[in-house]
C-alpha positions, -999 to +999 in steps of 0.1 A: -381-146-076-358-137-048-346-154-016-377-142+004-399-164-018-378-196-012-395-200+022-428-204+003-417-238-009-414-252+026-448-237+035-464-255+005-487-283+018-478-307-010-441-305-003-447-310+034-468-341+028-443-356+005-414-350+029-435-363+058-445-396+040-409-404+031-396-397+066-424-416+083-418-446+060-381-446+067-385-443+105-412-470+106-391-495+086-362-489+110-385-495+139-399-528+128-365-540+117-357-544+154-386-568+157-371-592+132-352-615+155-344-651+163-364-669+189-335-692+201-299-684+207-277-689+177-254-719+181-238-744+158-260-772+172-294-755+170-316-746+141-321-709+137-358-699+141-368-663+132-398-642+140-411-620+112-438-594+120-460-600+090-486-574+098-459-547+103-442-558+071-476-555+052-479-519+066-444-511+056-451-524+021-482-502+019-462-472+031-436-479+004-464-478-022-475-445-007-440-432-012-441-441-049-474-423-052-462-391-035-430-392-055-450-392-088-471-363-073-440-344-062-423-347-097-455-331-112-459-306-083-424-291-084-426-276-119-460-261-109-444-247-077-415-232-095-437-215-121-434-178-115-470-172-125-482-197-098-459-181-073-473-147-080-509-160-079-503-176-045-488-145-030-516-124-045-544-147-032-528-147+003-526-109+003-563-105-006-573-131+020-553-113+047-569-080+037-603-096+041-594-110+075-576-079+089-600-053+074-635-069+078-656-037+076-665-021+043-667+017+040-701+029+051-713-006+061-720+006+096-714+037+117-681+035+136-682+044+172-664+077+178-632+076+197-631+093+231-604+118+223-604+132+258-598+098+273-570+092+248-553+125+256-556+118+293-540+084+290-513+097+267-501+121+295-498+091+318-473+073+295-446+099+304-445+086+340-454+050+332-434+019+328-417+006+296-409-029+285-377-033+266-366-060+243-340-086+254-331-097+219-327-085+183-348-095+153-380-090+134-413-089+152-432-117+136-464-117+157-480-098+186-506-114+209-530-085+212-556-105+231-531-114+258-520-078+260-556-066+263-562-092+291-531-078+309-544-043+306-578-052+320-563-072+349-540-043+359-564-015+349-539+001+326-534+011+289-507-006+268-492+014+239-473-007+214-441+008+199-438-016+170-459-037+147-452-071+130-425-067+104-405-041+123-369-048+132-362-044+169-327-039+184-317-050+219-330-027+247-355-011+223-389-002+238-416-027+229-445-011+247-453+014+274-479+013+301-496+039+323-485+021+355-450+025+370-421+002+362-422-013+397-457-026+391-447-046+360-413-059+372-427-094+379-447-094+347-420-086+322-415-122+310-453-125+306-453-094+284-423-104+264-441-137+257-467-117+237-440-110+211-426-135+187-392-127+171-374-142+141-344-136+118-366-127+088-400-111+081-430-133+077-465-127+062-481-133+096-500-102+107-480-083+080-496-077+047-468-053+037-445-083+035-467-098+008-467-065-011-429-064-009-427-099-024-448-089-054-428-057-058-396-078-057-408-101-085-419-071-105-386-053-101-366-083-111-389-089-141-385-054-154-347-053-149-325-053-180-310-087-170-343-105-170-366-083-192-398-102-186-426-076-187-454-102-187-444-114-152-445-077-141-480-075-156-491-104-135-478-088-103-496-056-112-529-075-118-527-092-084-517-059-067-547-043-084-571-068-070-557-063-035-557-025-038-593-024-050-603-046-021-583-024+003-600+008-011-634-006-002-626-012+034-623+009+065-589+014+082-589-005+115-588+017+146-556+019+165-575+020+198-589-011+214-615-009+241-628-035+266-665-044+272-669-013+294-656+011+267-623+017+285-592+022+264-568-008+268-544-011+238-530+014+213-517-005+183-502+005+149-525-009+122-516-005+085-536+023+069-547+026+033-521+054+028-493+031+040-505+003+018-505+026-012-470+039-003-457+003-001-470-003-036-463+029-056-433+044-039-413+012-042-424+003-078-426+037-095-390+038-106-393+003-122-427+007-138-422+042-152-394+029-175-417+005-193-446+018-214-469-012-211-463-017-174-470+020-168-504+016-186-512-014-164-504+005-133-524+036-144-554+013-150-549-001-115-550+034-100-581+043-120-600+012-110-591+016-074-601+053-074-635+043-089-640+016-062-636+038-031-663+062-020-638+081+002-628+114-014-595+116+004-585+082-009-595+093-044-572+123-041-544+101-028-547+078-058-549+107-082-517+121-068-499+088-074-513+089-110-498+123-114-465+111-100-465+082-124-472+105-153-442+127-144-419+097-140-429+083-174-423+116-191-388+116-176-379+080-184-397+069-216-375+075-246-402+077-273-423+109-276-455+090-286-452+068-255-449+098-233-481+113-248-503+083-240 
């Protein structure tokens, strides 16, 4: 696993609890140490009398026992945390959970309301003369508060069109969003709008399922490299990606257009589509998987199962095109003729 997965250790609840118990015990003991004092001034002619906070000492003793308990747990938990199978499983489970949260509607579960294309075209023309919010910093967009942006659009009777989505790298003075109202009308609201964007020095899985895909692809690529040569770890990554791809194939792509209660267009976002999700998986992993016979078969099985799970003909055709690309790549890279014929 690469450096992007190291941050997963600090997000682990067990590691956080262990660190918190040790720090809390240390700080508490230092605090009650100040309460241990003499009741009379120290002199050669007086007997020294001391005050000992017995209840506080009893609490400190209990916390020390808690430290021993969490230390035993931590010694057992660390090997489990460093196990690559568990790391892969945690990323895979989080990816599937995020897909369920971000793509709640199944294909055909209900009729989606049609977009008002005329309204969208009319608003798009207004963006040419509208205002733009530019970034005052560099970094990765970690989260975007769409609810606050929608409230701003409603209050100012405008439409907000985002230029980026979580996971994109933004340079200084890059356009973050555009509105249909002039720059002069948002001058005093720029800080409020910038507060809707959270920036960081690295990508995070928050609102960004492609980051979790990249983590699994990174593990797979390292496992299939000649230096590591661990195909079974790559199989595990393909299995977890297969579960997420099947789940994604069953769900509707979220609309880029957000409307208020009165059916007025307010926010135009950039959701991750099924095509982009497939591209993140297959375009990045094809060169690594195609050089290994068994990994190629696992990925072909993933494509077949995903194609069988979606009722959308266009998605079936897309998955079949990736199957054809994988076949061509395997014929070009597999050395044995019998492997190329499978």
